[in-house]
N, C-alpha and C positions, 0 to 999 in steps of 0.2 A: 441419538444425541451426540452433540459435538464434544469432543475432549478438548479442553482448553488449557494451554500451558503458558504461564505468565513469562514475558520477555524480560530477562534480567541483564543481558549483554546486547548493546547496539551493534556490535560487530557481527552477531549471528543473524542479523536481518537479511532476508533474501527476496528477490523480486519474483521468485517462483512459488513462494508460500503465501498462504491466506492468513489474514490477521484479523481479529475481532476487536473493535474499538466501540464500547458503549452499545453492543448489540448489532452493529453494522459491520458487514464484511468488506474489508479493504485488501488492497495489495501495496506492497512497499515500492515507491518509485525512486527516491534518491535521498541524499543527505547534503545539506548546505553547510559550508564554513565548518570544516572538521575540527578546527583547533579551538576557536572562541565561539561559545554559545551555538552549538550545532542544532539545526532544525531537521526533523525528519518528516518527509512528505509521503503521504499516502492517498491513494486514489480509491473510491469505492467501486466495487464489482458491479456488473450490469445487473439491473433488476433491484437494486437497494434503494431505499427511500431518500437517501441523500446523494446528490450529484456532484457537489464540489469537493475539491482536493482538501485534504486535511493536513496542517502543518503543526508538529508537535515538538516541544523541547525535550531534552533528556529526562527531566523529572517526570513529565506527563507521560512519556514513552514507558518508563518503568512502572508506572502505577495504572495505566489504562490500557495497555496493549497486551493482547493474548494471542498466542499463535494457535491456529486451529489445526489439530493434529489430524493427518490424513487427507487434507484438502490442499490442492496446489492450483496455481493459475497458469494460464498459457501465456508465455512471453512472446509467441510468434503472432504476427499480424499478417492477415491475408488481404491482398488487393485484388478485387474482382474488376471485370470489364466495365462495370457500371460506375466505378469510382472516377471522380473527376478531380484533378488537382488544380487548385486556384493559385496563381502567382500574382504578385504585385510588380509593377514595373517601376 
């Protein structure tokens, strides 16, 4: 069973931690506009039933977001030889 801790401070959000929002596991990406009306952007982990990024304001962050104790996300990305980079000219 996962131990969940409510997020009380937005400065403690970390890209390496896992967060539970309405039963879905997310990782924190970034914050937009730090001074006026900040928005916090989360991305669902692989294998979750939601695939779109989630954007929350400060009030929703404090009421809906829980940190999953003991779970962390991998921030490193790996590029394989099969990967193809597309560019626009």
